[in-house]
C-alpha positions as CSV (number, residue, x, y, z in Angstrom):
1,M,0.0,0.0,0.0
2,A,2.9,2.4,0.7
3,L,4.2,2.0,-2.8
4,E,0.8,2.6,-4.3
5,Q,0.4,5.8,-2.2
6,A,3.8,7.0,-3.2
7,V,3.1,6.6,-6.9
8,A,-0.3,8.3,-6.5
9,T,1.0,11.3,-4.4
10,K,4.7,11.7,-5.3
11,G,4.8,10.7,-9.0
12,P,7.1,8.2,-10.7
13,I,9.0,6.0,-8.2
14,S,12.5,4.5,-9.0
15,L,12.5,0.8,-8.0
16,G,14.3,-2.5,-8.6
17,V,13.0,-5.7,-10.0
18,D,14.2,-9.2,-10.7
19,A,14.6,-9.1,-14.5
20,Q,16.9,-12.1,-15.1
21,S,14.3,-14.6,-16.4
22,F,13.8,-15.4,-20.0
23,Q,10.1,-14.5,-19.7
24,F,11.0,-11.1,-18.4
25,H,13.5,-10.4,-21.2
26,F,11.0,-11.4,-23.9
27,Y,7.9,-9.8,-22.4
28,K,5.6,-8.5,-25.1
29,S,2.2,-7.6,-23.5
30,G,-0.3,-8.4,-20.9
31,I,0.0,-8.5,-17.2
32,F,3.3,-10.1,-16.3
33,A,3.3,-12.9,-13.7
34,S,6.1,-15.4,-13.7
35,R,6.9,-18.3,-11.3
36,W,10.6,-17.6,-12.2
37,C,10.6,-14.1,-10.5
38,T,12.4,-13.9,-7.2
39,H,12.8,-11.1,-4.7
40,H,16.5,-10.6,-5.7
41,V,16.4,-7.4,-7.7
42,N,19.0,-6.8,-10.4
43,H,17.4,-4.2,-12.7
44,A,16.1,-0.6,-12.3
45,M,12.7,0.5,-13.6
46,L,10.3,3.3,-13.0
47,A,6.8,2.8,-11.5
48,V,4.6,5.4,-13.2
49,G,1.1,4.1,-12.3
50,Y,-1.1,1.2,-11.5
51,G,-4.4,-0.2,-12.6
52,A,-6.7,-3.1,-12.8
53,E,-8.1,-5.4,-15.5
54,Q,-11.2,-7.4,-15.3
55,E,-11.6,-10.6,-17.2
56,D,-14.1,-13.5,-16.7
57,N,-15.3,-11.9,-13.4
58,K,-11.7,-11.8,-12.0
59,T,-9.9,-8.6,-11.3
60,T,-6.1,-8.5,-11.7
61,N,-4.3,-5.5,-10.3
62,Y,-1.0,-4.4,-11.9
63,W,1.8,-1.9,-11.7
64,I,2.7,0.2,-14.8
65,L,6.5,0.1,-15.1
66,K,8.7,2.0,-17.5
67,N,11.8,0.2,-18.7
68,S,15.0,1.5,-20.3
69,W,15.2,-1.2,-23.0
70,S,13.6,0.9,-25.8
71,K,10.1,1.1,-27.1
72,K,10.6,-2.2,-28.9
73,W,10.4,-4.0,-25.6
74,G,7.1,-4.8,-23.9
75,E,4.2,-2.4,-24.4
76,Q,6.1,0.5,-26.1
77,G,8.8,0.3,-23.4
78,Y,6.3,-0.4,-20.6
79,M,5.3,-3.4,-18.6
80,R,2.2,-4.3,-16.6
81,L,3.5,-6.3,-13.6
82,V,1.0,-8.2,-11.4
83,K,0.4,-6.2,-8.2
84,G,-0.5,-7.5,-4.7
85,V,0.9,-11.0,-5.3
86,D,3.8,-11.6,-2.8
87,N,5.9,-8.6,-3.8
88,H,6.2,-10.0,-7.3
89,C,9.7,-9.8,-8.8
90,G,10.8,-7.8,-5.7
91,V,9.0,-4.7,-7.0
92,A,8.7,-3.1,-3.5
93,N,12.2,-4.1,-2.2
94,Q,14.2,-1.0,-3.3
95,A,11.6,1.6,-4.2
96,C,12.7,5.3,-3.6
97,Y,11.9,8.9,-4.6
98,P,13.7,12.2,-4.0
99,I,12.6,14.6,-1.3
100,M,13.1,18.2,-2.4
């Protein structure tokens, strides 16, 4: 909840994720959830928002993350990472923002 509040009130949040899996590297679209993700972060991204998608009477919450791997990766350089599922890919382990 703290990360969600920070994104909503402070703006984009710098964070780390576990990006070493094959599935992560070749992500194209959709809400990313992989059993290969750990909490050992090794790549920086930017949390720019969050949302929810409803399909077949099931709601899936997600983070909107901006990557640095060009617009050819993911959804025009962005990823939707499943939110609220055991700190998926370590998304909340190293989140930070500047205080001015």
